C-alpha positions as CSV (number, residue, x, y, z in Angstrom):
1,M,-6.4,-30.5,35.7
2,S,-7.6,-26.8,35.1
3,Y,-6.6,-24.5,32.4
4,S,-8.6,-21.8,30.3
5,Q,-8.7,-22.2,26.7
6,P,-6.4,-19.7,24.8
7,S,-8.0,-17.4,22.2
8,E,-7.1,-17.9,18.6
9,H,-3.9,-15.7,18.6
10,E,-3.0,-16.3,22.3
11,S,0.8,-17.4,22.4
12,R,0.9,-18.6,26.0
13,I,-1.4,-20.5,28.5
14,N,-1.2,-21.3,32.0
15,I,-1.8,-24.8,33.1
16,E,-1.8,-25.8,36.8
17,G,0.2,-22.5,37.6
18,V,2.8,-23.4,35.0
19,E,3.1,-21.0,31.9
20,I,3.3,-22.9,28.5
21,A,4.3,-20.9,25.3
22,L,2.4,-22.3,22.5
23,G,3.5,-22.6,18.8
24,F,1.8,-21.2,15.7
25,P,-0.1,-23.1,12.8
26,D,1.7,-24.0,9.5
27,E,0.4,-22.1,6.5
28,F,0.7,-23.5,3.1
29,T,-0.8,-23.4,-0.3
30,F,-1.4,-27.2,-0.4
31,H,-4.4,-28.3,-2.7
32,W,-5.5,-32.0,-2.8
33,I,-5.6,-33.0,-6.5
34,G,-6.1,-36.7,-6.7
35,Q,-8.1,-39.7,-5.2
36,Q,-11.4,-38.4,-3.6
37,D,-11.9,-41.8,-1.9
38,V,-8.8,-41.3,0.3
39,M,-9.8,-37.7,1.3
40,D,-13.4,-39.1,2.2
41,Q,-11.7,-42.1,4.3
42,L,-9.5,-39.6,6.3
43,L,-12.4,-37.2,7.0
44,A,-14.7,-40.1,8.1
45,A,-12.1,-41.1,10.7
46,W,-12.2,-37.7,12.2
47,L,-16.0,-37.5,12.3
48,V,-17.6,-37.8,15.8
49,V,-21.2,-39.3,15.5
50,D,-22.5,-39.3,19.1
51,K,-21.6,-37.4,22.3
52,D,-20.0,-40.5,23.7
53,D,-17.9,-41.1,20.4
54,I,-14.2,-40.0,19.9
55,P,-12.3,-39.3,16.6
56,L,-10.0,-42.0,15.3
57,N,-6.4,-41.5,14.9
58,P,-5.7,-42.6,11.0
59,R,-2.2,-43.3,9.7
60,I,-1.6,-42.6,6.0
61,I,0.8,-45.0,4.3
62,G,2.6,-44.9,1.1
63,K,5.8,-44.2,-0.8
64,P,7.8,-41.0,-0.1
65,G,6.6,-38.3,-2.3
66,V,3.0,-39.3,-3.2
67,G,1.2,-36.6,-1.2
68,K,0.4,-38.0,2.3
69,T,1.1,-34.7,4.0
70,T,-0.6,-32.7,1.4
71,L,-3.8,-35.1,1.7
72,A,-3.7,-34.6,5.6
73,Y,-3.3,-30.9,5.4
74,A,-5.8,-30.4,2.7
75,A,-8.3,-32.5,4.7
76,A,-7.8,-30.4,7.9
77,K,-8.3,-27.3,6.0
78,S,-11.4,-28.4,4.5
79,L,-12.7,-28.6,8.0
80,G,-11.7,-25.0,8.8
81,K,-9.0,-26.2,11.1
82,D,-5.6,-24.9,12.0
83,V,-2.8,-27.4,11.1
84,Y,0.3,-28.0,13.2
85,I,2.9,-30.4,11.5
86,F,5.6,-32.2,13.7
87,Q,8.3,-33.6,11.6
88,C,9.5,-36.9,13.2
89,T,13.0,-38.0,13.0
90,M,15.1,-41.0,14.6
91,D,16.4,-38.5,17.3
92,T,12.9,-37.3,18.3
93,R,12.6,-37.6,22.1
94,P,9.5,-37.5,24.4
95,E,10.1,-34.1,25.6
96,D,10.4,-32.9,21.8
97,L,6.9,-34.3,21.2
98,L,5.3,-32.7,24.2
99,I,6.7,-29.8,26.2
100,T,10.5,-28.8,26.2
101,P,12.2,-26.8,28.7
102,V,14.5,-23.9,27.6
103,V,16.5,-21.4,29.2
104,D,15.3,-17.8,28.7
105,K,17.3,-14.6,28.5
106,T,17.1,-14.1,32.3
107,G,18.7,-17.5,32.8
108,G,15.4,-19.1,34.0
109,I,13.4,-22.0,32.7
110,R,10.4,-21.6,30.5
111,Y,8.4,-24.4,28.9
112,V,7.4,-24.7,25.2
113,A,4.8,-26.7,23.8
114,S,5.3,-28.7,20.7
115,A,3.2,-28.5,17.7
116,L,1.1,-31.6,19.0
117,V,0.5,-30.0,22.1
118,T,-0.4,-26.6,20.7
119,A,-3.0,-28.5,18.7
120,M,-4.2,-30.3,21.5
121,V,-4.8,-27.3,23.5
122,R,-6.2,-25.1,20.7
123,G,-8.4,-27.8,19.1
124,G,-6.4,-28.0,16.0
125,V,-5.0,-30.9,13.7
126,C,-1.7,-32.3,14.3
127,I,0.2,-34.1,11.5
128,L,3.0,-36.4,12.8
129,D,5.0,-36.5,9.6
130,E,7.1,-39.7,8.8
131,A,6.1,-41.0,12.3
132,N,7.7,-44.2,11.7
133,R,11.1,-42.7,12.0
134,M,10.4,-42.4,15.7
135,S,11.6,-44.9,18.3
136,E,9.5,-46.8,20.8
137,K,10.3,-44.5,23.7
138,S,8.8,-41.6,21.8
139,W,5.6,-43.5,20.9
140,A,5.0,-44.8,24.4
141,S,4.6,-40.9,25.6
142,L,1.6,-40.7,23.2
143,A,-0.2,-44.1,24.2
144,P,-2.7,-42.1,26.4
145,L,-3.4,-39.5,23.7
146,L,-4.4,-42.1,21.2
147,D,-7.0,-43.9,23.1
148,T,-10.0,-43.0,25.1
149,R,-8.0,-41.0,27.8
150,R,-6.9,-38.5,25.2
151,Y,-4.2,-36.8,27.3
152,I,-0.5,-36.6,27.6
153,E,1.6,-36.5,30.6
154,S,4.8,-34.2,30.5
155,I,7.4,-35.4,33.1
156,V,9.8,-32.3,32.4
157,A,6.8,-29.9,33.3
158,G,5.1,-32.2,35.6
159,L,1.8,-31.7,33.9
160,K,-1.1,-33.8,32.5
161,V,-2.7,-32.1,29.3
162,S,-6.0,-33.1,28.0
163,A,-6.9,-32.8,24.3
164,H,-9.5,-30.3,23.4
165,P,-12.6,-32.0,22.0
166,E,-12.0,-30.4,18.5
167,F,-8.4,-31.9,18.4
168,R,-7.7,-34.2,15.6
169,I,-4.5,-36.1,14.8
170,C,-3.1,-38.4,12.0
171,V,0.3,-39.8,11.2
172,T,2.0,-40.4,7.9
173,M,4.4,-43.3,7.4
174,N,6.6,-43.8,4.5
175,E,7.0,-47.4,3.2
176,D,10.8,-47.7,3.1
177,A,13.8,-49.4,4.9
178,S,14.9,-46.4,7.0
179,T,12.2,-46.7,9.6
180,F,11.6,-48.3,13.0
181,E,8.9,-51.1,13.5
182,I,6.0,-49.6,15.4
183,P,5.0,-51.4,18.5
184,E,1.7,-53.2,18.5
185,Y,0.0,-51.3,21.1
186,I,0.6,-48.1,19.2
187,H,-0.6,-49.9,15.8
188,S,-4.0,-50.7,17.5
189,R,-4.2,-47.1,18.2
190,L,-3.5,-45.8,14.9
191,Q,-6.6,-46.8,12.9
192,P,-7.7,-46.8,10.2
193,Q,-4.9,-47.4,7.9
194,I,-5.3,-45.2,4.6
195,F,-3.1,-46.5,1.8
196,L,-2.1,-43.8,-0.8
197,D,-0.8,-45.1,-4.2
198,F,0.7,-43.5,-7.2
199,P,-1.7,-41.4,-9.2
200,E,-3.2,-42.2,-12.6
201,A,-1.7,-40.3,-15.4
202,E,-4.4,-37.7,-15.7
203,E,-4.0,-36.9,-12.1
204,E,-0.3,-37.0,-12.3
205,K,-0.5,-34.2,-15.0
206,R,-2.9,-32.1,-13.0
207,I,-0.5,-32.4,-10.0
208,L,2.5,-31.3,-12.0
209,R,0.4,-28.4,-13.6
210,E,-0.9,-27.1,-10.3
211,N,2.8,-27.0,-9.1
212,L,4.3,-25.6,-12.1
213,P,1.8,-23.6,-14.1
214,F,4.6,-21.8,-16.1
215,V,6.1,-25.1,-17.5
216,D,5.4,-25.9,-21.3
217,E,2.9,-28.6,-21.9
218,N,5.4,-30.8,-23.9
219,I,7.6,-31.0,-20.7
220,M,4.6,-32.0,-18.6
221,D,3.6,-34.8,-21.1
222,Y,7.2,-36.2,-21.4
223,V,7.7,-36.3,-17.5
224,V,4.1,-37.9,-17.0
225,N,4.8,-40.6,-19.4
226,F,8.2,-41.3,-17.8
227,L,6.6,-41.5,-14.4
228,Q,3.8,-43.7,-15.6
229,R,6.4,-46.2,-17.2
230,A,8.2,-46.1,-14.0
231,H,5.2,-47.0,-11.7
232,A,4.5,-50.0,-14.1
233,G,8.2,-50.9,-13.6
234,N,7.6,-51.0,-9.7
235,E,10.0,-48.0,-9.2
236,D,9.6,-45.6,-6.4
237,Y,9.8,-42.4,-8.3
238,T,7.0,-40.1,-7.5
239,V,5.5,-36.9,-8.4
240,R,7.9,-35.1,-6.2
241,D,10.7,-36.4,-8.5
242,G,8.6,-35.4,-11.7
243,I,8.3,-31.8,-10.4
244,N,12.0,-31.6,-10.0
245,I,12.8,-33.1,-13.3
246,A,10.2,-30.6,-15.1
247,R,11.5,-27.7,-13.2
248,Y,15.1,-28.3,-13.9
249,A,14.4,-29.3,-17.7
250,A,12.5,-26.0,-18.1
251,K,15.4,-24.0,-16.6
252,R,17.7,-25.7,-18.8
253,I,15.7,-25.3,-22.1
254,K,15.2,-21.6,-21.0
255,S,19.0,-21.0,-20.6
256,I,19.9,-22.4,-24.0
257,K,19.0,-20.2,-26.9
258,G,16.9,-21.2,-29.9
259,A,17.9,-24.1,-32.1
260,E,20.8,-25.1,-29.7
261,A,18.1,-26.4,-27.2
262,N,17.6,-30.2,-27.7
263,F,14.4,-30.7,-25.9
264,E,14.5,-34.4,-25.4
265,N,18.4,-34.6,-24.6
266,L,17.7,-31.9,-22.0
267,L,15.0,-33.8,-20.5
268,R,16.9,-37.0,-20.3
269,Q,19.7,-34.9,-18.6
270,A,17.3,-33.7,-16.1
271,I,16.1,-37.1,-15.4
272,V,19.7,-38.4,-15.0
273,M,20.6,-35.5,-12.9
274,T,17.5,-36.2,-10.5
275,L,17.3,-40.1,-10.3
276,G,20.5,-41.5,-11.9
277,D,21.4,-43.3,-15.1
278,E,19.2,-46.3,-14.3
279,A,16.0,-44.2,-14.6
280,L,16.8,-43.7,-18.3
281,M,15.2,-47.1,-19.0
282,Y,11.9,-45.6,-18.5
283,T,12.4,-42.9,-21.1
284,S,10.7,-43.3,-24.6
């Protein structure tokens, strides 16, 4: 296989005479506030320690909303790499993961690289988000990429594409019921497993403050106390839920003038409207 490496801003590449349109990196203002050891674990998995070594393909596992994607994004950015996020679903097909043929305005066929293949070609980082929502057929198309071969084969484009030496990948996986079982031959290729748990109270407050710098301190404290009680009760409520509760409560308090605003009642209402009546058992 032969192709020239694209420049940083090049949007197309020619591989074996086939022109492929490349995607663009994802740009967010994500910052990792939390457990430094999981960041260190992820960076170590991507490290190459010898010319004969290859990076590992870690999977980050945890409840929805605990910051798995934020962790992966922040780790990649700490290495100065562009990040390409592919959102996996139950409907994801192999061609969605790799190279998709589309009809252009002239009626001809052109080929478009996915976020994954774009990252492979450019030497960036690909995050397969919520990857255990995909079926085995889609996973099978990634098997050669996730071992020492480090390439993909696109049936629709008739191409084999090798990964740039600087390419890195990780997957995030939710611990919930709405997912597929991952086949064992894929599990063995997605190592190490990095488990991301709920943050401690101090970390949780720092995350809330980072996302909601304009929200009153009393609201922050109330929401953190609520979340910590819920974690102790083994509920799946996450920082993402806390951000939504605090944001809505702040809006409600702001919209009601003066003494009419009952702080605690409005916070309880925000909890109910975000998570339902059953969540009130974790309020003070």
